[in-house]
N, C-alpha and C positions, 0 to 999 in steps of 0.2 A: 504494500499500499504506500503510494507516494503521494505527497501533498506539499503545498507551498504555505508557509506560515508568515503572517505580518508580525514581525518582531519590534519594529519602530516605524516612525512615519518614513515612507520611501525605501524601507528595507524589507524584502522578502526572502526567506530561508527555505531552500529545498530540503525536505526530510523524508524519511522512509521507515516504515515499520514492518519488521519481519518476525513471523511466528505467531502463536496462538494469541488472539486478542484478549482472552481471559488470563493468560500467564501474568506473573509478576514482570512489570516493566523495567527495562534496563536501557539506560541511555548512554551511548558512546560518543565522547567528546574528543575529537582529533586535535593534533598539533597545529603549529603556526603554519599558514599558508597551505593547509591540507584539506582537501575534500573528505567528506564522510565517506566517500568510495575508497579512501585510503586504508579503512579496515577491511582486510581480505574477507571476500564472501565466505571462504571457509570457516574463519573464526566466527563470523556473524551466525552462520549455520550451527556451529557447536554450541553457542550461547542460546540460540533460539530453541534448543532442545528443552529448555526449561523457563525461558523468558520470552516476552515480547520485546524484541530488540529495536531500538530507534537509533538511527544515526542521521547526521545532518550536515549540510555544508555550511561552514562559518561564512560570514560576511567576506566578500573578496575572494571566494573559492567557488569552484563547481558551478552549480546552477543559481546559486543565491546571489542577491545584489552585489555588484562590484561599484562601490561609491566612495571609497575612503579619499580619493583625490578631490572630489567636491565636498564631501561631507565627513571630515576626520572624526574618529571615535576613540574611547579609551579601551584599554585591554579589559577593564572591569565591565564594560558594556558587553563584551563578548559572553561574560558569565551570565548576565540577564537575558541574552539570547537563548541559552540552554534552558532557563525557565520559561521563556515564551515558547519553545518547542515542546515542553511538557504540557503546558496549556493548550498548545494546539491540538495535541492528541488526547486531550482530557484527562491527563495523568495527575493525580494528586501527589503521590510520592513514588520514587522510583530508585533503584540502584543505579549509580553512576559510576562509569569507568573512564578515566581521563588520561591521555598519553601526551607527554611533553608539555607544550603550552596548555593542553587539555588538562593535564594533571594540575597545573596552577588554577585553571578555572574551576576545576572540582573542588580544590581547596577554597576557593571563594565562596562556592556553593555551601560547602561544609560550615562555614564561618557565618555567612549571611542568610543561608535558607535551609537550615538544619531540618526544618519541618517538611521539607519537600524530599528529603533523602531517607531511603530505607538503609542504604550502606554506600560505601564509596571504595574505589579502588584507584590508586595512582601509580604510574610507571613513567620512567624517563624525565623526572622533573626534579624540582628543588622546593625547599620548604618556604613558605610565605611567613617567615618569622625572623625576629632579631635574636632569638635565644641560641646561645652557643652550643655547638655539638659537644658532648661529653664522652671521650674516647674510653675504651675498656679500662684503661689504667688511671682514668679520673682527670686526665688533663682536658682542658676545655679550649675549642677553637671556634672563634667567631665566624658567622655564616659566610662573610666576604672573604675568609682565608681558607675556605675548603676548596678542594680541587677544582680548578676552572675547566672550561671547554678545552679539549685538545687543540693545540695550535694548528694541525692539519685540517681540523674541521672549520675553524675560524678562517684560515686561508681560502679554503673552498668557498665559504659564505660570503668572503669579501670580493670574490671575482664578479665583475659585471656580467649581466645576462643579456646577451644579444639574441634577436629573433633570426635565426639561420635556417627556419623551416622546421617542419615536424620531426623529421629523423633526427636532425642535430639536436633538437630539444629533447627527444627521447635519450639519446646518447648521453646529455648532460645529467638528466634525471637519474638515469642508471648509475653513472658514476657518483652521483650525490648518495645514493643508497649504498654503493659499495664502500664508501668512506664511513657512513654511519653504521654499517653492518658489523664493525669490529673485525677481529682476526681469530675468533674462536670457533666459529661455525663456517661452513662452506657458503660463499656467495653465489647465487643463482641468478646472472644478469638476464637470462631470458624470462625469468618469472618477474623480475623487477620491471623489465620492459614490458611485458603484458599486462602487469597491473597499471603501469602509467599509461599505457595506450587506453585501457579501459576508462581510466580517469578523464583523459583529454576527449574521448568520445562522449562521456557523460557531460562534461563541461560544454562541449561544442566548439572549443578552440584550445590552442596550446599556449596562450599567453600567460604570462607571470606577472606578479607585482610584490611589492615589499611592504603591503599595508601593516601587516601585523607587527613586523619589526619597527616600523615607524610610529604606530600607535603610542599614544600617551600610557606608560607604564606606572604611573604614579598611583598612590593610594591602595596598593596592593598588600600592605603589611596586615597580617590577620593573627599576630602573635597571641593576644589574650583570647580572642574567640576560639581558635583552634586548641588552646590549652584546656579550654572548658567544654570542648565539643563531646556530645554523646553519640556521635554518628560513628558505628563501627566501620573502621578503616583498614584496608589491605593495602600494603606497601610492596610493590614489586621491586626486588633488587636485580639489577642486570650487571653481571661482573665484567663484561666488555663494553659497558657504556662509555662513549667518548664525549658525551655532552654533560651529563650529570652523574659521574662516577661514584662508586662507593667512597665515602660514607654518606653521601647525599640522602639515599633511602633510609639509613639508620637514623640520620638527623631528622628526617620527616617523622619517623616513628616516635621519637623524643619529644617532638613538637605537638603532635595530635595525641590526644588523651587516650582514646580506645583504638589502638593500632596493633597489627602484627606483621611481620616481614616474612616474604616468601621469595627465595631466590630462584630464578629460571637460569639453569646452567647454559652458558655460551651466549646468552642474550646480550645485545647492544642497544643501539637506538634505531631499532628496525623491527619489523614483524615478519621475519622469514618463516618458511614452512615448519622449520624444526621447532620453533617456539610456540606455535599456536596451540597444539594439544595441551602441553603443560600449563601455557597461560590461561586457556580456557578452563582447564580442571581446577586451578588455583581460584579463579574468580567465581567459578559455580559452587565451589565448596564454601566459599566466603558468603555468597548470597544465599545459600541454603540455610545458612546458620542465623540468618536475619530477615 
């Protein structure tokens, strides 16, 4: 079931629900500049065995409104978009799974809209808190001194993107996923290319933008609200993560009151075939308990 949802004046979001309409709802929130179709269909189908799975395109991705250049918005507005999606499907409360920027948006939902969440799962992200990380030996590290994004990832993100045609854009996106996939699992360029081709077909063009990186990131600290949260939260730890490597997941688990951590062996900042089943299992075990 696909539909468009009016999230704000002049902003329409594409969304899709998969699975039994009577099953507990589960909302998937993707990362920056990523369409909801970036959640692999196989993963969605695994979750849909127990849930009505909802995924959607952020503003300036996929079939949703591309309007940042004319109407800039804040990152916190993207979290409110997630609530608009739930409202659009008539969902009072849902399990929420957020990846990368989506993990930050999920933390905003935990803090600002706890009454709308049954549970939360975050992966590939960092804590929206100023609380230091406490190491096993008791030493403390401020959030700003935790491991940073790997230099080779930053170098890749700094490269200008030029429109050289569809196939060249697919080449660029495959290389992007190669870098984000780490070195602990095999990389499958043909699968990455097929996924990106489906996303481009869904979007209707192969254009790109930097809206989410350019959006106002202020006002995202939720230290106090996360510390008081009653939302049961699963934190996925990815050992090969090049963007928010350990101990970022462990830091999140210290920041949010009701959390537990599950490590997915070999996982990095991507969703290759090898991690889909263990990731789905972890999410489903978590949601089944809440």
